[in-house]
N, C-alpha and C positions, 0 to 999 in steps of 0.2 A: 451744569458743572459739578455735578454730583462726585465724578470720579477723581477731580482734580487733587485731592488729599489722599486718596487711596494709594496712588502708585508711590508718592515720597515715602508713606508709611511701610509699604512693603520693601521698597530699597533699604530703609533705614533698618528694618528687621533682618535682612539678609545681610547687610554691613555689620549689625552687631554679631549677628551669628558667626560670620568669618573671621572677625576680630578676635573674638571670646576664645574661639577655638585655636586660633594662631598663638594667643597668649599661653594657653595651656599645652600646646604641643611644638610649636615652631620656634617661637622667639627665644634667643638665647643671650640677649643683652643682659649683662649683670646689673645695668641701672633699673632695668624693669623688674621690680620685685612683685610684692602683692598688689596688682592691680586688678580692679574689676570693672568691667564696662557696665555703667549703670543707665546710659541712656544713649540714644543715636536719633539726632534730627538731621533731615535732608532737606534743602531748599526745594521749593515746587518745581523749579528747573532741573532738579537733579544734579546740579553742577558742584555742591559742597555738601559733605557730611560731616556734622559735628559730632564728634564722640567724647560724651562725658564719662570720665572714669574716676573712681574712688582709688586713692592709693594709701596703704597702711605705712606709717613711718614717720619719721621728722620732716620738717619743710624742706631740708636739704634733699632727702631722700625722694619726696615727691617732685622736687624740681628736676632731679636727676631722672626719674621715671618719666616725666612729661619729654624730656630731652630724648631719651632713649625711644620712646614712642615716635615722637616726631621724626627721628632719624630712620624708623622703619616704616614710615606712612608709605613711601613709594613700594616697598614690598607687600605691604598690606593691601594697598590699592591694586596691586596685580592679582593678589589672591582673589579680592572682591571681583575684578574683570572676569575671571574664569568662571563665576558663578552667575554674575548678572547677565540679563539678556538685553539690557538697554543700549542704545547707541552712545549714551552719555556716561562716562564713568566719572563718579564724584571725586573731587579733590578731598582727601580725608585730613581733618584737623582734630586736634586733641585738646580738651579743657579739663580742668581739675573740677570734679562735682564736691563742693564741700557741704553738701546736704546731710551726709551721714555723721560727718565731723560735728556740724552744727547740731544736729540732735542729740549726739552723744554730750556735747557741752550742757545743753539744756537740761538733760538727765541728770547731769552731776549736779547742777546747781539747784534743781528741784529737791535731788537727794540730801543735798547739804542744808536746804531750807528745812526739811522735814525733820532733820537730826536735832537743828537748833530750836526747834518749836517743843515748847513745854509741854509734858502729857496734861 
């Protein structure tokens, strides 16, 4: 069963590439602002692709961007279908990736602690 993880990884990379390209060149929804695809995970049966995205902006802007991405999911799935050679075309779901936001907050706290520390 060595190849069981390889195929979902290949599909995930294809999905990531197609969606990232569409974000740059095709999608014109004003709700979708500064969105970066950070990770794509595909289930072993290739039925679902979870696309994690980082969104710059306020919480309202993040929510709006996720709504815009969700409404574009069908179009994006069609684009993925033109590239994939699998019989199964994964459903595309979007999730907010708060990893970068979390890292920035940690850096901010550490910076504040350094400033408070007497020389």
